[in-house]
PDB file of N, CA, C and O in Angstrom:
ATOM      1  N   MET A   1       8.049  27.450  22.598  1.00  0.00           N
ATOM      2  CA  MET A   1       7.728  27.785  21.527  1.00  0.00           C
ATOM      3  C   MET A   1       6.770  28.569  21.486  1.00  0.00           C
ATOM      4  O   MET A   1       5.682  28.287  21.986  1.00  0.00           O
ATOM      5  N   ASP A   2       7.074  29.928  20.752  1.00  0.00           N
ATOM      6  CA  ASP A   2       6.038  30.956  20.288  1.00  0.00           C
ATOM      7  C   ASP A   2       5.258  30.663  19.183  1.00  0.00           C
ATOM      8  O   ASP A   2       5.804  30.163  18.199  1.00  0.00           O
ATOM      9  N   GLN A   3       3.869  30.932  19.184  1.00  0.00           N
ATOM     10  CA  GLN A   3       2.763  30.203  18.475  1.00  0.00           C
ATOM     11  C   GLN A   3       2.671  30.727  17.128  1.00  0.00           C
ATOM     12  O   GLN A   3       1.892  30.262  16.296  1.00  0.00           O
ATOM     13  N   LYS A   4       3.541  31.790  16.884  1.00  0.00           N
ATOM     14  CA  LYS A   4       4.156  32.228  15.622  1.00  0.00           C
ATOM     15  C   LYS A   4       4.966  31.448  14.598  1.00  0.00           C
ATOM     16  O   LYS A   4       4.941  31.410  13.368  1.00  0.00           O
ATOM     17  N   GLU A   5       5.825  30.728  15.703  1.00  0.00           N
ATOM     18  CA  GLU A   5       6.859  29.560  15.172  1.00  0.00           C
ATOM     19  C   GLU A   5       6.267  28.115  14.855  1.00  0.00           C
ATOM     20  O   GLU A   5       6.922  27.220  14.321  1.00  0.00           O
ATOM     21  N   TRP A   6       4.909  28.008  15.264  1.00  0.00           N
ATOM     22  CA  TRP A   6       4.440  26.668  15.021  1.00  0.00           C
ATOM     23  C   TRP A   6       3.808  26.539  13.611  1.00  0.00           C
ATOM     24  O   TRP A   6       2.903  27.196  13.097  1.00  0.00           O
ATOM     25  N   PRO A   7       4.680  25.313  13.041  1.00  0.00           N
ATOM     26  CA  PRO A   7       4.412  24.702  11.808  1.00  0.00           C
ATOM     27  C   PRO A   7       2.543  24.929  11.465  1.00  0.00           C
ATOM     28  O   PRO A   7       1.681  25.148  12.316  1.00  0.00           O
ATOM     29  N   LEU A   8       2.363  24.798  10.093  1.00  0.00           N
ATOM     30  CA  LEU A   8       1.087  24.703   9.632  1.00  0.00           C
ATOM     31  C   LEU A   8       1.231  23.150   9.329  1.00  0.00           C
ATOM     32  O   LEU A   8       2.245  22.559   8.955  1.00  0.00           O
ATOM     33  N   TRP A   9      -0.085  22.613   9.592  1.00  0.00           N
ATOM     34  CA  TRP A   9      -0.376  21.249   9.758  1.00  0.00           C
ATOM     35  C   TRP A   9      -1.874  21.409   8.659  1.00  0.00           C
ATOM     36  O   TRP A   9      -2.717  22.305   8.692  1.00  0.00           O
ATOM     37  N   GLU A  10      -1.814  20.263   7.784  1.00  0.00           N
ATOM     38  CA  GLU A  10      -3.049  20.310   6.878  1.00  0.00           C
ATOM     39  C   GLU A  10      -3.954  18.794   7.733  1.00  0.00           C
ATOM     40  O   GLU A  10      -3.418  17.885   8.367  1.00  0.00           O
ATOM     41  N   VAL A  11      -5.186  18.961   7.488  1.00  0.00           N
ATOM     42  CA  VAL A  11      -5.953  17.892   8.104  1.00  0.00           C
ATOM     43  C   VAL A  11      -6.720  17.389   7.223  1.00  0.00           C
ATOM     44  O   VAL A  11      -7.302  18.054   6.366  1.00  0.00           O
ATOM     45  N   PHE A  12      -6.807  15.855   7.389  1.00  0.00           N
ATOM     46  CA  PHE A  12      -7.826  15.138   6.444  1.00  0.00           C
ATOM     47  C   PHE A  12      -8.691  14.134   7.443  1.00  0.00           C
ATOM     48  O   PHE A  12      -8.102  13.457   8.286  1.00  0.00           O
ATOM     49  N   ILE A  13      -9.826  14.097   7.319  1.00  0.00           N
ATOM     50  CA  ILE A  13     -10.819  13.223   7.894  1.00  0.00           C
ATOM     51  C   ILE A  13     -11.331  12.166   7.031  1.00  0.00           C
ATOM     52  O   ILE A  13     -11.566  12.271   5.827  1.00  0.00           O
ATOM     53  N   ARG A  14     -11.495  11.027   7.846  1.00  0.00           N
ATOM     54  CA  ARG A  14     -12.343   9.857   6.967  1.00  0.00           C
ATOM     55  C   ARG A  14     -13.696   9.874   8.109  1.00  0.00           C
ATOM     56  O   ARG A  14     -13.733   9.726   9.331  1.00  0.00           O
ATOM     57  N   SER A  15     -14.593  10.090   7.232  1.00  0.00           N
ATOM     58  CA  SER A  15     -16.015   9.989   7.782  1.00  0.00           C
ATOM     59  C   SER A  15     -16.609   8.313   7.985  1.00  0.00           C
ATOM     60  O   SER A  15     -16.316   7.318   7.323  1.00  0.00           O
ATOM     61  N   LYS A  16     -17.356   8.427   8.927  1.00  0.00           N
ATOM     62  CA  LYS A  16     -17.904   6.880   8.976  1.00  0.00           C
ATOM     63  C   LYS A  16     -18.578   6.374   7.658  1.00  0.00           C
ATOM     64  O   LYS A  16     -18.632   5.160   7.461  1.00  0.00           O
ATOM     65  N   GLN A  17     -19.171   7.387   6.612  1.00  0.00           N
ATOM     66  CA  GLN A  17     -19.604   6.809   5.632  1.00  0.00           C
ATOM     67  C   GLN A  17     -18.546   6.424   4.352  1.00  0.00           C
ATOM     68  O   GLN A  17     -18.846   5.714   3.392  1.00  0.00           O
ATOM     69  N   GLY A  18     -17.221   7.082   4.591  1.00  0.00           N
ATOM     70  CA  GLY A  18     -16.265   7.034   3.346  1.00  0.00           C
ATOM     71  C   GLY A  18     -15.429   6.252   3.557  1.00  0.00           C
ATOM     72  O   GLY A  18     -15.271   5.795   4.688  1.00  0.00           O
ATOM     73  N   LEU A  19     -14.666   5.889   2.507  1.00  0.00           N
ATOM     74  CA  LEU A  19     -13.245   5.041   2.683  1.00  0.00           C
ATOM     75  C   LEU A  19     -12.008   5.896   2.506  1.00  0.00           C
ATOM     76  O   LEU A  19     -10.888   5.462   2.777  1.00  0.00           O
ATOM     77  N   ASP A  20     -12.250   7.246   1.997  1.00  0.00           N
ATOM     78  CA  ASP A  20     -10.937   8.026   1.756  1.00  0.00           C
ATOM     79  C   ASP A  20     -11.040   9.116   3.001  1.00  0.00           C
ATOM     80  O   ASP A  20     -11.981   9.342   3.762  1.00  0.00           O
ATOM     81  N   HIS A  21      -9.986   9.586   2.939  1.00  0.00           N
ATOM     82  CA  HIS A  21      -9.647  10.690   3.906  1.00  0.00           C
ATOM     83  C   HIS A  21      -9.671  12.161   2.888  1.00  0.00           C
ATOM     84  O   HIS A  21      -8.883  12.369   1.965  1.00  0.00           O
ATOM     85  N   LYS A  22     -10.536  12.879   3.232  1.00  0.00           N
ATOM     86  CA  LYS A  22     -10.899  14.008   2.812  1.00  0.00           C
ATOM     87  C   LYS A  22     -10.306  15.241   3.456  1.00  0.00           C
ATOM     88  O   LYS A  22     -10.557  15.466   4.640  1.00  0.00           O
ATOM     89  N   HIS A  23      -9.352  16.249   2.588  1.00  0.00           N
ATOM     90  CA  HIS A  23      -8.598  17.391   3.245  1.00  0.00           C
ATOM     91  C   HIS A  23     -10.009  18.335   3.715  1.00  0.00           C
ATOM     92  O   HIS A  23     -10.926  18.624   2.946  1.00  0.00           O
ATOM     93  N   VAL A  24      -9.923  18.711   5.119  1.00  0.00           N
ATOM     94  CA  VAL A  24     -11.168  19.560   5.781  1.00  0.00           C
ATOM     95  C   VAL A  24     -10.417  21.033   6.116  1.00  0.00           C
ATOM     96  O   VAL A  24     -11.187  21.976   6.297  1.00  0.00           O
ATOM     97  N   GLY A  25      -9.122  21.272   6.202  1.00  0.00           N
ATOM     98  CA  GLY A  25      -8.645  22.537   6.492  1.00  0.00           C
ATOM     99  C   GLY A  25      -7.239  22.480   7.040  1.00  0.00           C
ATOM    100  O   GLY A  25      -6.566  21.449   7.048  1.00  0.00           O
ATOM    101  N   SER A  26      -6.797  23.761   7.541  1.00  0.00           N
ATOM    102  CA  SER A  26      -5.575  23.528   8.394  1.00  0.00           C
ATOM    103  C   SER A  26      -5.366  24.130   9.501  1.00  0.00           C
ATOM    104  O   SER A  26      -6.164  24.985   9.887  1.00  0.00           O
ATOM    105  N   LEU A  27      -4.395  23.842  10.132  1.00  0.00           N
ATOM    106  CA  LEU A  27      -4.070  24.585  11.621  1.00  0.00           C
ATOM    107  C   LEU A  27      -2.711  24.670  11.800  1.00  0.00           C
ATOM    108  O   LEU A  27      -1.901  24.225  10.988  1.00  0.00           O
ATOM    109  N   HIS A  28      -2.337  25.394  13.148  1.00  0.00           N
ATOM    110  CA  HIS A  28      -1.140  25.432  13.411  1.00  0.00           C
ATOM    111  C   HIS A  28      -0.787  24.858  14.422  1.00  0.00           C
ATOM    112  O   HIS A  28      -1.310  25.477  15.349  1.00  0.00           O
ATOM    113  N   ALA A  29      -0.078  23.854  14.896  1.00  0.00           N
ATOM    114  CA  ALA A  29       0.245  23.163  16.434  1.00  0.00           C
ATOM    115  C   ALA A  29       1.743  23.379  16.297  1.00  0.00           C
ATOM    116  O   ALA A  29       2.351  23.808  15.317  1.00  0.00           O
ATOM    117  N   ALA A  30       2.294  22.933  17.672  1.00  0.00           N
ATOM    118  CA  ALA A  30       3.621  22.438  17.912  1.00  0.00           C
ATOM    119  C   ALA A  30       4.183  21.194  17.301  1.00  0.00           C
ATOM    120  O   ALA A  30       5.220  21.156  16.639  1.00  0.00           O
ATOM    121  N   ASP A  31       3.375  20.138  17.593  1.00  0.00           N
ATOM    122  CA  ASP A  31       3.916  18.930  16.766  1.00  0.00           C
ATOM    123  C   ASP A  31       2.709  18.016  16.479  1.00  0.00           C
ATOM    124  O   ASP A  31       1.571  18.474  16.584  1.00  0.00           O
ATOM    125  N   ALA A  32       2.941  16.640  16.091  1.00  0.00           N
ATOM    126  CA  ALA A  32       1.698  15.721  15.476  1.00  0.00           C
ATOM    127  C   ALA A  32       0.758  15.623  16.508  1.00  0.00           C
ATOM    128  O   ALA A  32      -0.450  15.667  16.273  1.00  0.00           O
ATOM    129  N   ALA A  33       1.273  15.481  17.758  1.00  0.00           N
ATOM    130  CA  ALA A  33      -0.084  14.950  18.789  1.00  0.00           C
ATOM    131  C   ALA A  33      -0.787  16.072  18.843  1.00  0.00           C
ATOM    132  O   ALA A  33      -1.986  15.922  18.609  1.00  0.00           O
ATOM    133  N   MET A  34      -0.331  17.443  19.139  1.00  0.00           N
ATOM    134  CA  MET A  34      -0.994  18.482  19.428  1.00  0.00           C
ATOM    135  C   MET A  34      -1.949  18.803  18.285  1.00  0.00           C
ATOM    136  O   MET A  34      -3.107  19.074  18.603  1.00  0.00           O
ATOM    137  N   ALA A  35      -1.581  18.807  16.853  1.00  0.00           N
ATOM    138  CA  ALA A  35      -2.345  18.930  15.838  1.00  0.00           C
ATOM    139  C   ALA A  35      -3.451  17.853  15.531  1.00  0.00           C
ATOM    140  O   ALA A  35      -4.344  18.074  14.713  1.00  0.00           O
ATOM    141  N   ILE A  36      -3.335  16.608  16.273  1.00  0.00           N
ATOM    142  CA  ILE A  36      -4.085  15.632  15.878  1.00  0.00           C
ATOM    143  C   ILE A  36      -5.475  16.125  16.859  1.00  0.00           C
ATOM    144  O   ILE A  36      -6.626  16.190  16.428  1.00  0.00           O
ATOM    145  N   GLN A  37      -5.079  16.415  18.145  1.00  0.00           N
ATOM    146  CA  GLN A  37      -5.914  16.937  19.216  1.00  0.00           C
ATOM    147  C   GLN A  37      -6.707  17.949  18.789  1.00  0.00           C
ATOM    148  O   GLN A  37      -7.934  17.865  18.823  1.00  0.00           O
ATOM    149  N   ASN A  38      -5.986  19.116  18.298  1.00  0.00           N
ATOM    150  CA  ASN A  38      -6.529  20.559  17.637  1.00  0.00           C
ATOM    151  C   ASN A  38      -7.852  19.951  16.450  1.00  0.00           C
ATOM    152  O   ASN A  38      -9.055  20.210  16.481  1.00  0.00           O
ATOM    153  N   ALA A  39      -7.251  19.272  15.680  1.00  0.00           N
ATOM    154  CA  ALA A  39      -8.179  18.528  14.724  1.00  0.00           C
ATOM    155  C   ALA A  39      -9.711  18.177  15.060  1.00  0.00           C
ATOM    156  O   ALA A  39     -10.818  18.603  14.731  1.00  0.00           O
ATOM    157  N   ARG A  40      -9.126  17.060  15.984  1.00  0.00           N
ATOM    158  CA  ARG A  40     -10.298  16.344  16.625  1.00  0.00           C
ATOM    159  C   ARG A  40     -11.416  17.640  16.882  1.00  0.00           C
ATOM    160  O   ARG A  40     -12.483  17.855  16.307  1.00  0.00           O
ATOM    161  N   ASP A  41     -10.686  18.462  18.055  1.00  0.00           N
ATOM    162  CA  ASP A  41     -11.457  19.367  18.569  1.00  0.00           C
ATOM    163  C   ASP A  41     -12.275  20.432  17.572  1.00  0.00           C
ATOM    164  O   ASP A  41     -13.403  20.812  17.885  1.00  0.00           O
ATOM    165  N   VAL A  42     -11.718  20.814  16.536  1.00  0.00           N
ATOM    166  CA  VAL A  42     -11.941  21.960  15.365  1.00  0.00           C
ATOM    167  C   VAL A  42     -12.867  21.210  14.611  1.00  0.00           C
ATOM    168  O   VAL A  42     -14.013  21.658  14.598  1.00  0.00           O
ATOM    169  N   TYR A  43     -12.545  19.723  13.702  1.00  0.00           N
ATOM    170  CA  TYR A  43     -13.131  19.523  12.739  1.00  0.00           C
ATOM    171  C   TYR A  43     -14.004  18.088  12.838  1.00  0.00           C
ATOM    172  O   TYR A  43     -14.482  17.458  11.895  1.00  0.00           O
ATOM    173  N   THR A  44     -14.056  17.814  14.053  1.00  0.00           N
ATOM    174  CA  THR A  44     -14.905  16.681  14.279  1.00  0.00           C
ATOM    175  C   THR A  44     -15.826  16.798  15.430  1.00  0.00           C
ATOM    176  O   THR A  44     -16.051  15.905  16.247  1.00  0.00           O
ATOM    177  N   ARG A  45     -16.323  17.950  15.415  1.00  0.00           N
ATOM    178  CA  ARG A  45     -17.347  18.164  16.730  1.00  0.00           C
ATOM    179  C   ARG A  45     -18.761  17.538  16.574  1.00  0.00           C
ATOM    180  O   ARG A  45     -19.509  17.595  17.551  1.00  0.00           O
ATOM    181  N   ARG A  46     -19.110  17.060  15.649  1.00  0.00           N
ATOM    182  CA  ARG A  46     -20.509  16.445  15.425  1.00  0.00           C
ATOM    183  C   ARG A  46     -20.424  14.848  15.263  1.00  0.00           C
ATOM    184  O   ARG A  46     -21.297  14.169  14.722  1.00  0.00           O
ATOM    185  N   MET A  47     -19.330  14.397  15.773  1.00  0.00           N
ATOM    186  CA  MET A  47     -18.779  12.973  15.628  1.00  0.00           C
ATOM    187  C   MET A  47     -18.879  12.571  14.419  1.00  0.00           C
ATOM    188  O   MET A  47     -19.372  11.450  14.294  1.00  0.00           O
ATOM    189  N   GLU A  48     -18.566  13.130  13.451  1.00  0.00           N
ATOM    190  CA  GLU A  48     -18.912  12.772  11.867  1.00  0.00           C
ATOM    191  C   GLU A  48     -17.285  11.759  11.754  1.00  0.00           C
ATOM    192  O   GLU A  48     -17.358  10.726  11.087  1.00  0.00           O
ATOM    193  N   GLY A  49     -16.214  12.035  12.267  1.00  0.00           N
ATOM    194  CA  GLY A  49     -14.854  11.416  11.914  1.00  0.00           C
ATOM    195  C   GLY A  49     -14.597  10.191  12.738  1.00  0.00           C
ATOM    196  O   GLY A  49     -15.015  10.116  13.894  1.00  0.00           O
ATOM    197  N   VAL A  50     -13.846   9.130  12.105  1.00  0.00           N
ATOM    198  CA  VAL A  50     -13.621   7.770  12.577  1.00  0.00           C
ATOM    199  C   VAL A  50     -11.809   7.963  12.134  1.00  0.00           C
ATOM    200  O   VAL A  50     -11.052   7.129  12.631  1.00  0.00           O
ATOM    201  N   SER A  51     -11.351   8.781  11.447  1.00  0.00           N
ATOM    202  CA  SER A  51      -9.801   8.889  11.392  1.00  0.00           C
ATOM    203  C   SER A  51      -9.348  10.187  10.990  1.00  0.00           C
ATOM    204  O   SER A  51     -10.054  10.862  10.242  1.00  0.00           O
ATOM    205  N   ILE A  52      -8.035  10.686  11.487  1.00  0.00           N
ATOM    206  CA  ILE A  52      -7.875  11.624  11.075  1.00  0.00           C
ATOM    207  C   ILE A  52      -6.179  11.436  11.053  1.00  0.00           C
ATOM    208  O   ILE A  52      -5.419  11.015  11.926  1.00  0.00           O
ATOM    209  N   TRP A  53      -5.954  11.868   9.851  1.00  0.00           N
ATOM    210  CA  TRP A  53      -4.477  12.206   9.332  1.00  0.00           C
ATOM    211  C   TRP A  53      -4.154  13.750   9.693  1.00  0.00           C
ATOM    212  O   TRP A  53      -5.061  14.571   9.562  1.00  0.00           O
ATOM    213  N   VAL A  54      -2.934  14.143  10.126  1.00  0.00           N
ATOM    214  CA  VAL A  54      -2.553  15.535   9.913  1.00  0.00           C
ATOM    215  C   VAL A  54      -0.937  15.561   9.495  1.00  0.00           C
ATOM    216  O   VAL A  54      -0.103  14.950  10.163  1.00  0.00           O
ATOM    217  N   VAL A  55      -0.627  16.263   8.429  1.00  0.00           N
ATOM    218  CA  VAL A  55       0.377  16.257   7.867  1.00  0.00           C
ATOM    219  C   VAL A  55       1.035  17.658   7.873  1.00  0.00           C
ATOM    220  O   VAL A  55       0.283  18.632   7.818  1.00  0.00           O
ATOM    221  N   GLU A  56       2.376  17.845   7.936  1.00  0.00           N
ATOM    222  CA  GLU A  56       3.056  19.307   8.080  1.00  0.00           C
ATOM    223  C   GLU A  56       2.863  19.700   6.688  1.00  0.00           C
ATOM    224  O   GLU A  56       2.910  18.847   5.801  1.00  0.00           O
ATOM    225  N   SER A  57       2.643  20.957   6.429  1.00  0.00           N
ATOM    226  CA  SER A  57       2.371  21.592   5.047  1.00  0.00           C
ATOM    227  C   SER A  57       3.980  21.241   4.515  1.00  0.00           C
ATOM    228  O   SER A  57       4.109  20.443   3.587  1.00  0.00           O
ATOM    229  N   ARG A  58       4.764  21.648   4.921  1.00  0.00           N
ATOM    230  CA  ARG A  58       5.892  21.919   4.398  1.00  0.00           C
ATOM    231  C   ARG A  58       6.378  20.449   3.701  1.00  0.00           C
ATOM    232  O   ARG A  58       7.364  20.449   2.964  1.00  0.00           O
ATOM    233  N   HIS A  59       5.690  19.292   3.954  1.00  0.00           N
ATOM    234  CA  HIS A  59       6.003  18.072   3.303  1.00  0.00           C
ATOM    235  C   HIS A  59       5.149  17.616   2.236  1.00  0.00           C
ATOM    236  O   HIS A  59       5.339  16.525   1.697  1.00  0.00           O
ATOM    237  N   ILE A  60       4.016  18.565   1.831  1.00  0.00           N
ATOM    238  CA  ILE A  60       3.708  18.362   0.816  1.00  0.00           C
ATOM    239  C   ILE A  60       4.030  19.072  -0.332  1.00  0.00           C
ATOM    240  O   ILE A  60       4.155  20.291  -0.222  1.00  0.00           O
ATOM    241  N   HIS A  61       4.186  18.553  -1.397  1.00  0.00           N
ATOM    242  CA  HIS A  61       4.756  19.050  -2.806  1.00  0.00           C
ATOM    243  C   HIS A  61       3.537  18.662  -3.713  1.00  0.00           C
ATOM    244  O   HIS A  61       2.746  17.722  -3.646  1.00  0.00           O
ATOM    245  N   ALA A  62       3.698  20.022  -4.843  1.00  0.00           N
ATOM    246  CA  ALA A  62       2.387  19.714  -5.579  1.00  0.00           C
ATOM    247  C   ALA A  62       2.927  20.517  -6.992  1.00  0.00           C
ATOM    248  O   ALA A  62       3.755  21.415  -7.147  1.00  0.00           O
ATOM    249  N   SER A  63       1.975  19.686  -8.038  1.00  0.00           N
ATOM    250  CA  SER A  63       2.502  20.129  -9.352  1.00  0.00           C
ATOM    251  C   SER A  63       2.121  21.470  -9.478  1.00  0.00           C
ATOM    252  O   SER A  63       1.294  21.923  -8.687  1.00  0.00           O
ATOM    253  N   ASN A  64       2.682  22.284 -10.499  1.00  0.00           N
ATOM    254  CA  ASN A  64       2.504  23.595 -10.850  1.00  0.00           C
ATOM    255  C   ASN A  64       1.219  23.630 -11.781  1.00  0.00           C
ATOM    256  O   ASN A  64       1.209  23.030 -12.856  1.00  0.00           O
ATOM    257  N   PRO A  65       0.064  24.409 -11.286  1.00  0.00           N
ATOM    258  CA  PRO A  65      -0.943  24.633 -12.421  1.00  0.00           C
ATOM    259  C   PRO A  65      -0.813  25.075 -13.654  1.00  0.00           C
ATOM    260  O   PRO A  65      -1.652  24.740 -14.490  1.00  0.00           O
ATOM    261  N   ASP A  66       0.225  25.883 -13.988  1.00  0.00           N
ATOM    262  CA  ASP A  66       0.659  26.368 -15.107  1.00  0.00           C
ATOM    263  C   ASP A  66       1.163  25.284 -16.058  1.00  0.00           C
ATOM    264  O   ASP A  66       1.109  25.501 -17.269  1.00  0.00           O
ATOM    265  N   ASP A  67       1.665  24.094 -15.576  1.00  0.00           N
ATOM    266  CA  ASP A  67       2.322  23.180 -16.227  1.00  0.00           C
ATOM    267  C   ASP A  67       1.501  22.340 -16.468  1.00  0.00           C
ATOM    268  O   ASP A  67       2.006  21.464 -17.170  1.00  0.00           O
ATOM    269  N   ALA A  68      -0.018  22.066 -16.130  1.00  0.00           N
ATOM    270  CA  ALA A  68      -0.933  21.139 -16.373  1.00  0.00           C
ATOM    271  C   ALA A  68      -1.227  20.393 -17.838  1.00  0.00           C
ATOM    272  O   ALA A  68      -1.408  19.189 -18.021  1.00  0.00           O
ATOM    273  N   ALA A  69      -1.223  21.302 -18.675  1.00  0.00           N
ATOM    274  CA  ALA A  69      -1.066  20.473 -20.084  1.00  0.00           C
ATOM    275  C   ALA A  69      -0.070  19.648 -20.178  1.00  0.00           C
ATOM    276  O   ALA A  69      -0.375  18.483 -20.432  1.00  0.00           O
ATOM    277  N   ALA A  70       1.130  19.921 -20.038  1.00  0.00           N
ATOM    278  CA  ALA A  70       2.337  19.044 -20.331  1.00  0.00           C
ATOM    279  C   ALA A  70       2.303  18.051 -19.282  1.00  0.00           C
ATOM    280  O   ALA A  70       2.418  16.837 -19.449  1.00  0.00           O
ATOM    281  N   PHE A  71       2.123  18.712 -18.096  1.00  0.00           N
ATOM    282  CA  PHE A  71       2.075  17.253 -16.782  1.00  0.00           C
ATOM    283  C   PHE A  71       1.158  16.239 -17.490  1.00  0.00           C
ATOM    284  O   PHE A  71       1.653  15.145 -17.764  1.00  0.00           O
ATOM    285  N   PHE A  72      -0.139  16.486 -17.820  1.00  0.00           N
ATOM    286  CA  PHE A  72      -1.085  15.523 -17.656  1.00  0.00           C
ATOM    287  C   PHE A  72      -1.788  15.209 -18.932  1.00  0.00           C
ATOM    288  O   PHE A  72      -2.746  14.437 -18.971  1.00  0.00           O
ATOM    289  N   ASP A  73      -1.170  15.978 -20.253  1.00  0.00           N
ATOM    290  CA  ASP A  73      -1.515  15.218 -21.351  1.00  0.00           C
ATOM    291  C   ASP A  73      -0.810  14.171 -21.776  1.00  0.00           C
ATOM    292  O   ASP A  73      -1.504  13.440 -22.483  1.00  0.00           O
ATOM    293  N   PRO A  74       0.094  13.863 -21.661  1.00  0.00           N
ATOM    294  CA  PRO A  74       0.677  12.767 -22.030  1.00  0.00           C
ATOM    295  C   PRO A  74       0.059  11.563 -22.077  1.00  0.00           C
ATOM    296  O   PRO A  74       0.142  10.882 -23.099  1.00  0.00           O
ATOM    297  N   ALA A  75      -0.762  11.063 -20.791  1.00  0.00           N
ATOM    298  CA  ALA A  75      -1.385  10.160 -20.636  1.00  0.00           C
ATOM    299  C   ALA A  75      -2.736   9.782 -21.427  1.00  0.00           C
ATOM    300  O   ALA A  75      -3.375   8.731 -21.473  1.00  0.00           O
ATOM    301  N   ASN A  76      -2.934  11.087 -22.055  1.00  0.00           N
ATOM    302  CA  ASN A  76      -3.860  10.932 -23.154  1.00  0.00           C
ATOM    303  C   ASN A  76      -4.068   9.504 -24.141  1.00  0.00           C
ATOM    304  O   ASN A  76      -5.025   8.781 -24.417  1.00  0.00           O
ATOM    305  N   ASP A  77      -2.473   9.546 -24.530  1.00  0.00           N
ATOM    306  CA  ASP A  77      -2.281   8.591 -25.519  1.00  0.00           C
ATOM    307  C   ASP A  77      -2.271   7.181 -25.312  1.00  0.00           C
ATOM    308  O   ASP A  77      -2.079   6.274 -26.121  1.00  0.00           O
ATOM    309  N   LYS A  78      -2.548   7.147 -23.909  1.00  0.00           N
ATOM    310  CA  LYS A  78      -2.209   5.525 -23.387  1.00  0.00           C
ATOM    311  C   LYS A  78      -3.342   5.006 -22.827  1.00  0.00           C
ATOM    312  O   LYS A  78      -3.420   4.913 -21.602  1.00  0.00           O
ATOM    313  N   VAL A  79      -4.408   4.583 -23.684  1.00  0.00           N
ATOM    314  CA  VAL A  79      -5.759   4.230 -23.597  1.00  0.00           C
ATOM    315  C   VAL A  79      -5.616   2.956 -22.566  1.00  0.00           C
ATOM    316  O   VAL A  79      -6.696   2.628 -22.074  1.00  0.00           O
ATOM    317  N   TYR A  80      -4.486   2.182 -22.152  1.00  0.00           N
ATOM    318  CA  TYR A  80      -4.327   1.334 -21.405  1.00  0.00           C
ATOM    319  C   TYR A  80      -4.317   1.575 -19.889  1.00  0.00           C
ATOM    320  O   TYR A  80      -4.339   0.655 -19.072  1.00  0.00           O
ATOM    321  N   ARG A  81      -4.284   2.872 -19.573  1.00  0.00           N
ATOM    322  CA  ARG A  81      -4.568   3.667 -18.282  1.00  0.00           C
ATOM    323  C   ARG A  81      -5.874   3.783 -17.744  1.00  0.00           C
ATOM    324  O   ARG A  81      -6.244   3.792 -16.569  1.00  0.00           O
ATOM    325  N   HIS A  82      -6.620   3.884 -18.989  1.00  0.00           N
ATOM    326  CA  HIS A  82      -7.996   4.520 -18.604  1.00  0.00           C
ATOM    327  C   HIS A  82      -8.890   3.007 -18.731  1.00  0.00           C
ATOM    328  O   HIS A  82      -8.983   2.403 -19.800  1.00  0.00           O
ATOM    329  N   PRO A  83      -9.514   2.534 -17.444  1.00  0.00           N
ATOM    330  CA  PRO A  83     -10.384   1.531 -17.331  1.00  0.00           C
ATOM    331  C   PRO A  83     -11.379   1.206 -17.890  1.00  0.00           C
ATOM    332  O   PRO A  83     -12.189   0.457 -17.343  1.00  0.00           O
ATOM    333  N   THR A  84     -11.565   1.714 -19.171  1.00  0.00           N
ATOM    334  CA  THR A  84     -12.893   1.873 -19.838  1.00  0.00           C
ATOM    335  C   THR A  84     -13.482   0.829 -20.537  1.00  0.00           C
ATOM    336  O   THR A  84     -14.624   0.842 -20.994  1.00  0.00           O
ATOM    337  N   PHE A  85     -12.614  -0.148 -20.617  1.00  0.00           N
ATOM    338  CA  PHE A  85     -12.899  -1.156 -21.541  1.00  0.00           C
ATOM    339  C   PHE A  85     -13.292  -2.537 -20.432  1.00  0.00           C
ATOM    340  O   PHE A  85     -13.811  -3.598 -20.781  1.00  0.00           O
ATOM    341  N   TYR A  86     -12.955  -2.225 -19.312  1.00  0.00           N
ATOM    342  CA  TYR A  86     -13.056  -3.453 -18.391  1.00  0.00           C
ATOM    343  C   TYR A  86     -14.357  -3.632 -17.765  1.00  0.00           C
ATOM    344  O   TYR A  86     -15.075  -2.688 -17.437  1.00  0.00           O
ATOM    345  N   GLU A  87     -14.614  -4.712 -17.622  1.00  0.00           N
ATOM    346  CA  GLU A  87     -16.116  -5.117 -16.867  1.00  0.00           C
ATOM    347  C   GLU A  87     -15.836  -5.187 -15.336  1.00  0.00           C
ATOM    348  O   GLU A  87     -14.763  -5.758 -15.139  1.00  0.00           O
ATOM    349  N   VAL A  88     -16.418  -4.814 -14.254  1.00  0.00           N
ATOM    350  CA  VAL A  88     -16.160  -4.706 -13.200  1.00  0.00           C
ATOM    351  C   VAL A  88     -17.342  -5.582 -12.678  1.00  0.00           C
ATOM    352  O   VAL A  88     -18.495  -5.338 -13.034  1.00  0.00           O
ATOM    353  N   PRO A  89     -16.961  -6.864 -11.612  1.00  0.00           N
ATOM    354  CA  PRO A  89     -18.316  -7.554 -11.544  1.00  0.00           C
ATOM    355  C   PRO A  89     -19.031  -6.847 -10.521  1.00  0.00           C
ATOM    356  O   PRO A  89     -18.577  -5.840  -9.978  1.00  0.00           O
ATOM    357  N   ASP A  90     -20.201  -7.385 -10.237  1.00  0.00           N
ATOM    358  CA  ASP A  90     -21.186  -6.546  -9.126  1.00  0.00           C
ATOM    359  C   ASP A  90     -20.932  -6.979  -7.857  1.00  0.00           C
ATOM    360  O   ASP A  90     -21.537  -6.460  -6.919  1.00  0.00           O
ATOM    361  N   SER A  91     -19.859  -8.143  -7.615  1.00  0.00           N
ATOM    362  CA  SER A  91     -19.345  -8.342  -6.274  1.00  0.00           C
ATOM    363  C   SER A  91     -18.220  -7.262  -6.047  1.00  0.00           C
ATOM    364  O   SER A  91     -17.975  -7.030  -4.863  1.00  0.00           O
ATOM    365  N   ILE A  92     -17.807  -6.864  -6.583  1.00  0.00           N
ATOM    366  CA  ILE A  92     -16.968  -5.551  -6.358  1.00  0.00           C
ATOM    367  C   ILE A  92     -17.438  -4.479  -5.546  1.00  0.00           C
ATOM    368  O   ILE A  92     -18.279  -3.770  -6.098  1.00  0.00           O
ATOM    369  N   LYS A  93     -17.138  -4.192  -4.455  1.00  0.00           N
ATOM    370  CA  LYS A  93     -17.705  -2.941  -3.984  1.00  0.00           C
ATOM    371  C   LYS A  93     -16.998  -1.666  -3.921  1.00  0.00           C
ATOM    372  O   LYS A  93     -15.778  -1.826  -3.885  1.00  0.00           O
ATOM    373  N   HIS A  94     -17.285  -0.759  -3.904  1.00  0.00           N
ATOM    374  CA  HIS A  94     -16.547   0.577  -3.697  1.00  0.00           C
ATOM    375  C   HIS A  94     -15.717   1.060  -4.618  1.00  0.00           C
ATOM    376  O   HIS A  94     -14.723   1.703  -4.280  1.00  0.00           O
ATOM    377  N   MET A  95     -15.992   0.834  -5.795  1.00  0.00           N
ATOM    378  CA  MET A  95     -15.358   1.074  -7.189  1.00  0.00           C
ATOM    379  C   MET A  95     -15.521   2.297  -7.732  1.00  0.00           C
ATOM    380  O   MET A  95     -15.042   2.552  -8.837  1.00  0.00           O
TER     381      MET A  95
END
C-alpha cells in the first residue's frame, strides 16, 4: 500500500491529570495499530499520556457551522436541559 493511499487518522490523548481525551492532531497510517504506534511516538514523547484513541477521519461527521443558529438555538427554550438550578454535593468530584 502506497503512503499516498493511507487514510488520515485523528488522534486523541488522555493526560495523567485529565479525565477526558483531547484531540491533539492527525496522522496518516495504514491501519489502526500503526496509527496508535505512530500517535504514541509523535504525541506522547514526554510521557504525558495514559490512553490513546485513534479514529479514522472518514468516520467523523460534524455539523455545518453555517447551520449553528438553527441547530443549537432550539435548546435555549428548554431550561431543564441546563443544570443551573441543581445543587451538586461536595462529595461529587470532577463535575
